[in-house]
N, C-alpha and C positions, 0 to 999 in steps of 0.2 A: 664800760656801758656805752651803747651805743642813743639813747634814747628814742629810737625807734621801734614802729610796730609794723609789721608786714604784711600785705594784702594783696589777694590777686585781681588782676583788672586794670584800668587805669586810672589815672586822679580823676576823682569825679564819680568813681563809680561807687554803687551802694554799699559795696564793704568799705570801702575809704569812709563813707559815711558812719558805716558804724565803729571804726576806728577813732573818727572822732568825738563820738559820743562816747566811747568808752574810756579812751585815754587823749583827750584833748590837750594836753601838755606834751604829747609825744609826737613826733614826726613821722608821718605816714609813709611807708616805701612800696610803692606799687612793684608788683613782681606778674610773670605772665601767665605762669601755671600755678595750682597748688602745690604740687612739687617745689617750684622754687621760693615759694613763702618757706615752707618748712626747710628748706636748704639755707636760706640767709639768715633763719634764727641758729641751725646748728652750727654755720660757719662763722656766726659772731656778727654778721652784717646789721641785724636787729635783736632786740632784746624778747619782741615778743610775737606772736603772731595770730593774724585775724583770721578763721575759716567759717565760712557759713554751714551750716549743718542740717538745715530743713527749712522749708516753707510751707505756709499754711495752705497755700495754692497746689504747689506742684510736690510737696511732699519732700522727702528727703533729697540732700545735694549729692549727685553721683559722686561715686569714687572717695568721699571723706570718709565714710565708716571703715572702706578697707585702708587708708592711708593714716589715720589717726594710731591703730597698734604700733605700727612701723616706724612712725615718726620721732619716737623718742622724746617727746615733748607731753608737757601734763595741762590739760586744762585746771585755768585759776579763776576763770570768770565766765558769763555769758552775757550776751548782748542783744537787745531784739530792735529792728529796725522795721518801723512802718512803710513800705515800698509807696510811696507818693511817686506816679508819673507828670511829669510835666512836658508841655508841647515848647523849647527852645529854638529862636532864630535868630540871626544877625539882627542887630540895632536897623530899627526901621521898618522891618519885616512886618505884615498884619497876618492874621488869620488867613485872610481873604486870596492874600498870596501864595499862601503855601499850599503846593500840590503834592509834595510827599514826605512822610517821616520814616526817620530810619530809626532804628534801635535794635536790641537784641531779640531773637526769636521768640522769647517765652514774654515778652513785653507785648509785642504787638498785638496780639489776641486779646488782651486785659484792656486796650484802649479802641476795641474794635466798634463799639457804639459811638464814640467821640468821632473816629477818623470816619466813620460813616455818614456822620450827619454832617460834617465839614466836607464832604467829597475829597479827604485826603488819602493819597494811596500808602500804603504800608511798605517799607524796604528796610530787607533785614541786614543788620550790620553786627560783626562778631561780638561786639561788646556795647552796650548803651553809652557809655562813658567816651570811648571810641568815636561813636556816632558824633558826639555833640564837638568832639573836637574837629573832626571832618567837616562838619557843617560851618564850623566856624571858617577855618581854613580856605573853604569853597568861595564863603562870601556869597552865597546865591539867596536872596530873598524868598525864592520858591522851594527852597529844603528846609526843613526841619529835624530837629531830634528829638526823641520819647527819653527822658535823663532825669536826674536829681534837681532839686533846685542848686547843688554843689555844683555839679557838673556846668550849670549855666554861670556861676561866678566865677570858676576858673577860667573858662574859655571864651569869657565877654557875652554871652548870648541872652537874650530877651527873653523873660518869660512872657509867652502868650496866651498861656492859660495852664492853670495849677491844679491839681489831682486831678486829672481827666480819666483815669482809672474807672472800669465799671463796675467792679465791686470794691467797697471799702473795707475789708477784713486781710489785704495781702500783707503778711507780715514775713521778716526771713530772721531766724535765730541763729547768732554766729557764737562760737568759741572764741577765746580768749585765751592762748596757749603758751606755755614758758618751759623754758629747760628745767627748769626747777619745779618739784611738787611743794604746796602748801597747803598744809594740812591742819595747820594752827588756826584757822579764823573760825568763828561763828558767827553766822549772819543772822541779822533781826528776823528776817522771815524763815528762818530754816536752812538746811544746808543739802547742795544735790551731791551723790556720788554716782560717777559715772565709771562702769566697767565692760569688758568684754571676756567671754570664756567660752570653750567648747565642750559639749555635752559629752560621755564618754557613752560608748557602743552599747548599750545595755537597755533592755525594755522599760519605756517609760521616763526615760532618764530624764527628759525636759520637764516633765510632770512632776517628778519627786523634787528635780533642784529648786523648782520655784516654789514649793510645799513651805519650805523653811520662811519666806518671807510673808507668806499670809499667816503661819501659825505664830509669830513674832511680831504682827503687825507694823512690817515695813510695807509701806506703799511704793508700788513699782509703776514708775510713771511711762516708761517707755520699754518696750522689747521689740528690738528688730534684728531678724536672721541676714545674711547674707552668705554667698561661698566664699571658700578659702581656693586661691590657687586655681580657679575655673573647674574646681574638681563637684561633681552632683552629689559627693556622697560626705565631702567636708564641710558642716555648716559652721559657722560662727557666729554668735552673738551679741549684739550691744544692748546693754540697759543701763538704765538711770533709774534711781531709787530716793526716796527724800529721806535724809539723815546723812549723819557721819559715820565714819568706819569705826570710831570708838564709841559710838553710842552701843548698850550694853544688847540691845534688841537688832541692832546692825550686824555686831558682833558672833550674833547666835546663827542671823540668817545666812552670813557668809560664810560661817563653820559649816553648816550644811550643804551650803551650796557646792563646797568642797569635796563633797562624799562623791558625787554625780557628776562631776565635771574635770574638764582639764586646762590647764592654761588658763586659769582666771589671773586676770591684771587689772588694776585699779588705774584707770585712764586720768581720773581729775576729782579733787572734792572742791565745791564752790558754793559760794553762798546763792541762795533762790534770789532772782531777779526780779524787781518790783513789778516788771512786765506780765510774769506769770499771775499774778492777781486782778 
C-alpha cells in the first residue's frame, strides 16, 4: 500500500481538492494525463485514482467514459467539488495592481463579469494550478491567477477576491477508483451501480433493454452514448442506476438487459454521496 491517490493536474487543481475531501489521510499524487492517473494505480504507484466524470456547466468530461471500461479499475466512491474560483496574486499586490489573470480556458468565461468590472484581461493557461504556480514564480504584481484557495496555499499566493464566478452552481463530480471492486457496502442514502453495455443489432433493442428497469421499479439516473473505436455503427452506453446488484429488482432488470445487449460490464457499486441531496 502506498497510501496515495492519483489525480490529473498540478498540485492545487480542483482534482487535488477532490482528493483532499474524499481521502484526507492519503497523499495526493499529481499526474499529467488521465491515462497517467490510471497507469499510476495499475503500476502500484498509487492505491486509488480520482477522475472527474461530469460538470454541471460543461457536461461530461471528454474521454472519461471511453477510458473507464478499459481502465481495469472499479468505482468505489463518488465525490463532489463546488468549483469556487478565486483571484490569486503575489503577497502585497492589490486588485488595482492586477492587469491580467491566467487560468484554464473553461474557467475564464465563468469570471467574465468580475474581470470586466475590474478591467482585467484574461489569459489562457493549460491548467489553473499551473497558472497559480507560474504567477508565484514570476513575482509580478500585475499578474494573477484564477484558481482554488488550495492552489493559493500551496504556492504562497494571497487571495485578492474569493468566489468570483458569475454562476453559483458550478460543481464537478469525481469518481474514486480502485483496482479491486467492493460490493459489500450499503450506504445510508442508498447505492449507485454504474455499468456499460452495447445493444444488439435488432429493432428497438435499446427500448426493449430499458424496459426491464421501468417494469421492475429501478430508477436510471444516467444514460449516455458514445462511439466505440471511432465507428459510427458501434455505440456503447454508460448508465447509472439507483440500487445494488444484489437487490432483487435490480437483478431482474439486469437479467432483462442481458437479452438485448452485449458486453454488459459493471464498473462500480458505491454509496450515494450526500451532495446528491
